[in-house]
N, C-alpha and C positions, 0 to 999 in steps of 0.2 A: 697367796695366789688369788684367793677369793676377793680380797680387797682390791687387787689390781684389776680383776674382771669388772667389779662393780664401778670402779673409777673410770675404766675405759667406756663402759656402756653409758655412764652418766655424761661423759664428755661428748660422745658421739650423738647422744640424744639431744642435748642442748644445742649442739652444732646443727643438727637437723632442723630444729625449730627456727634458728637464725636463717638457715637456708630458705625455709618457707617464706619468711618475711622479705628476704632479699629478692626472691623470685617474683613475688607479688609486686614489689616496688618496681622491678624491671618491666613487668607487664604494664603497670600503670603509666610509667614514664614514656614507654614506647607507643602508647595509645592515647596520648594527650598532646597538648601544644608543646610539651617538652621534647617531643620526638626528634626534632632537628638537633637539639642540644645533645641528646643521647647519642645520635649517630656521629656527631662531631667529636664526642669524647672517645668513642670506639676507634675513630680514624686519626686520633691525635698522634702525630709522628714523634717518635722517641729514638734518639741516636746515641750510641756509645762508641767511642773511638779511642783505642790505645795503640799508638804507633800505626803499624800497617793493618791492625785488626779493626774491622769496621762492622758494626751491627746496627742496622737501620730497619726498624719495624714500627708499626703503629701499636697503640695501646692494646688493642684486641689480641694481636699476635704475641706481644710481650707477656700478657696474662696466660695465654694458652701454651706458649713454649717455655716461659720462664717461671712464673709463679706455680704452674702446675707441676714443674719438676720438683718443687718442695713437697707437694702432695704425694707424688710418686715416691719420693724419698721416705715419707712416713709409711706409705703402703709397703715398701720394701722392708722397712724395719719391723713392721707388724708381722709380715709373712715369715721373716727369718726367726723372730722370737717364737711364733706359734709352732714352727717346724722343729726348733731345737728343744723347747721345753714347755710349749703351750698345748692347746687342744688339737694340734695336728702332729704331736710328737710321737704318738703310738698309733699302730694300725687300728686298734679298737676305737680310739677317739676320732680318728680322721675318716674312717670308712663312710659313715652316713653323710657328713657334709660334703665330702669329696664326690660321692656318687650323685648326691642331690645337685651339686654345682654343675656337674657334667650335663645332667638332664636340663638344668636351668640355662645352659648355654646352647645346647644342641637343638632343643625343640623350638625356642624362639627364632633361631636362625632358619630352621626349616619352614616355620610359618611365614617369615619374611620372604624367603626365596619362592614360596608357593605363589606369591603375588608378583614377584619381579624376576622370575627365572629367564624371561625372554628379552630383558633389557640389560645389555652389558654394563651400562653406566649405573643403573639402579642396583644391579646385583652387588656392587661394591659396598653397599650399605648393610650387608647381611649381619654384621656383628653389632649394629646399633642397638637392637633390643636384647642383646645377650648379657647385659651387665646389670648388677644390683648396686644401688647407692646405699652404702652402709649407714651413713649419717641420717639420711631421710628415713630409711626403714626402721632403724632403732629409735629414731625420734617419734615415729608413729607408735611403735611398740611401747615406748615409755609412758604414753598417755594412758595405757591400761594398768599401770602400776603393778600391784601384786596379783592382779587377776591372771597374769601369765607367768608360769613357772620360769625360774632362772635358767633351767636347762634349755628351754626354747630360745631364750635370748642368746645363750651361748651358741646354740645351733645356728641361729641366724647370723651371728657375728662371724663364726668360722666359715660358713657358707659364703658370706659376702667377701671375706678375705681371699678365699680360693677363687671366687669370681674375679676379683681384682687381679690375681695372679694370672688367670686365664686371659684377661683383657690385655695384660702386659705382653704375653706371648703372642696374642693376635696382632697387636700393634707392631711388634718387632718383625713378625713373619709376613703379614699381609699388607701393612700400611707403611712400607719403606719406599722412599723415592729413589731416584738414580743416585748411586753411591759414589762418594769421593774417596778413593783409596788413600790419598795423603792424609785426609782428616781422620779416616778410620785407623790409620797407623798411629797417629798422635793419640787418639782415644785409647788404643790398645796399650800404648806405653804408659799413659796415665793410669789405666786400670791395673796394669802390672805393678806400678808404684804403690797403689792403694793396697793391693794384696800383700806386697812386701811389708808395708807398715803394719798390717794385721799380723803377719807372720812373726814379726819381731816384737809384738806386744805393745805397740805405740797406742796410747789412749788419748792423746791430745786431739781435741776436735779441730783445732786450727790447721793441723797437718792434713787431716782428711779433707777439710773444706777447701783449702788452697788448691790441692790437686783436683778436688771435685769440680772446681770452677773450670779448670783446664779441660777436664773430661766433658763437662756440659757444653762448652764452646765448640770443642772438636766434634762432638756428636751432633750438635746443631748444624755444623757445616758439612757433615758427612752424608746427609740424606736420610739417616736413621732419625726417628723423632727424638728431639732433645730431652723429653721427659724420661726416657729410658735411662739417661745418665743418673737420674735420681735413684732409680732402682739398683743400678750397678754400684753406686756409692754406698747405698744402705747395706748391701750384702757383704761389704768389706769392713763395716763397723764391727769391732769385736763385742761379743756378748759379755765376756768377763775380762778382767784385767786388774792391774794394781796401780795405784797412784804413786806419786813421788815418795810418800811416807810409808809405802808398802801395804796400804789398806786395800782390801778387795772391793772393786767397784764394777759396775756394769755400764760401760759407755753407751751401749745400744739402748738399754732401758731408760737411761737418763736423757738421751737425745729424743727418744720416742715420747717421753713424758713432756719435755719442753716444747716439742713441735706440735703436740695435739692442740694446744690453745691457739697457736698461730694459724694452723690449717683450718680448724673448726670455725674460728671467728674472724679470720682475715682472708686467707687464700681462697677457700671455697665460696664464701659470700661474694667476693669480687668476681670470681669465675662465673658464678650464677648471674650476677648483675650484668656482665658484658655478653653473656651467651643466651640468657632466657628472654630477652626483650623481643617480642614478636608483635608486629602490627596486625592484629586480627581483623581490622577493618577491610583489608584488601584480600582476605581469604574467604572463599565461598565454600558452601557445603559440598559442591561438586568437586572442588579441588581436594577437599579433605577425604573424599571417597576414592581418590586415586590410589594406585598400587603401592607407592612408596609410603605415604602416611598410614594407609590401612595395614601394610605389612609391619610397620613400626608399632602402631597402636595395639594391634592384636598380638603381635609378638611379645610385647611387654605384658599386656593384661591377661592374655590366655596362654601364650607359649610358656612364659616363666612359671606360672602356677602349675600348669599341667606337667611340665618337664620336671620341676622340683618334686612335686608330690608323687607322680608316677614312679620316678626313679627311686625315691625314698621308700615308697610302699613296696616296690620290688625287692629292694635291699633288705628290708625288715622281714618280709615274708620268706625270703630265701635264707634267712638266718645269718646274713652277712653283717647286719647291724641291728640295733635295738631302738625302739621308740624312745625319744628323750624322756628322762625321768619325770614322773608326776604329770605327764602330758597325755593327750589322747589324739585320735585321728583327726577330729574336727579342728583342734588347735593346731596340729601340724599343717592341715590344709590352709588354715587362716594365715599362718606364717608364710606358707608357700605363695599365697596371693601377694603378700607384702614384698616378696622378692621382685615383683614386677615394677617396683619403684626404681627405675633406671637412672633417672635424672643426670647426675654429674658425669658418670662414665659414658652414658649414652650420648649426651651432648658433646663430650670430648671426642668420642669415636666418630660422631657425625662430622666434626671439623676435619677429620682425616679422610673420611670416606668420600666426601664431595668437596672438591676444591673451591667451587663457587658457593658461598653460603646462601645465595638467593636462587640456586638452581631449581629448587622446587617451591619457590615462593614462600619459603619458611614454613610450609606445611609440615615438613619433617620435624622441625623444632616443636611446633604445636602438638604434633602427634606424640612426641616424647612426654611433653607436659601432661597431655590428657591421659595417656597410658599410665603414667606414674600416679596421677591423681586418682584415677579409677582404682588402681591397685591398692593405694593407700586407704581410700574410703571403704572399699569392699572388704579388704583384709581386716581393718580396724572393726568394722561392723560385725563381721563374723566372730571375731574373738570376743568382742563386747557382748554379743548375743549369747554366746556359749557361757561366758562368765556369769551373766545375769541369770541364766537358766540354772546353773549349778548353785548359785547363791540363793 
């Protein structure tokens, strides 16, 4: 179990570093003479036609609706494993990260709404600052090496996974468009077929993926966001099983292991590249002080750290949970600040909250980047300062 945790953290950390470089590249390209080329890439039409089935989207939407389904498949696998046998499998283990995650979603949403409560369109973005980017956060934490106890890294990992689960629920409940009952019926049949495969102990990936594609297309056409098909597929992958030779295997863990590299070094970097490009030349200081960008920025930077720390402090003081082993209050607060690195999930929810990406002159995207950057720099500095003082 310890080796699996260390491997997970290492992969997420290195993936976070790749994300940083990809984000910087997107910003550079969108603010130079290459900007027209960048926009043409995003709007590149891509069409798939199989008989009467016709999917016609630009590259930007294929990445957000298609590639991100693979990311959510991985998230679903992580959540299922953690609940069944990981750090969320017992009440004692799950209490602190669950309570912290609730605070980390509730307080940022309230901060955002305090700026935008009177605007019905802007209100739709309340969930944007409520997410934590596990790859980025662990990437920053990894820069501190052994100065931070492993227990805090596990706490951050568990909290971010619960955060992702909360984001999945939010997307399903609050960001669902007009529904197509026919497509939902097909999706339901596909999901029932996947559950049947699990019930009968089928371990072949091809069987799950074939039906999973049908599930993805039907969910895409239904009005429910297509990425949720990845989560539904993940929950049907069996944790344990036996291969043709009767040997005990774990289809879920094997798939999770294989997907990590693709998600960390392919899916998320591409998502960052097509979503993080913001032309800052056309954005003024006055625009950045508007209610939407301020709600996002302060929701991430202040709301996340206060929500995570306050709720954690209350849980520990009330005897519901314990401070992570070998850590102290200062370190817990430093990690709480790091949870304000929203990036991937915040950008993704942004694409669902506002139909027109240029509705707020991209100040909302820039606010996500600034809020995440502030959280990363301040959180790292706090943890580094404390480590230096102790040493």
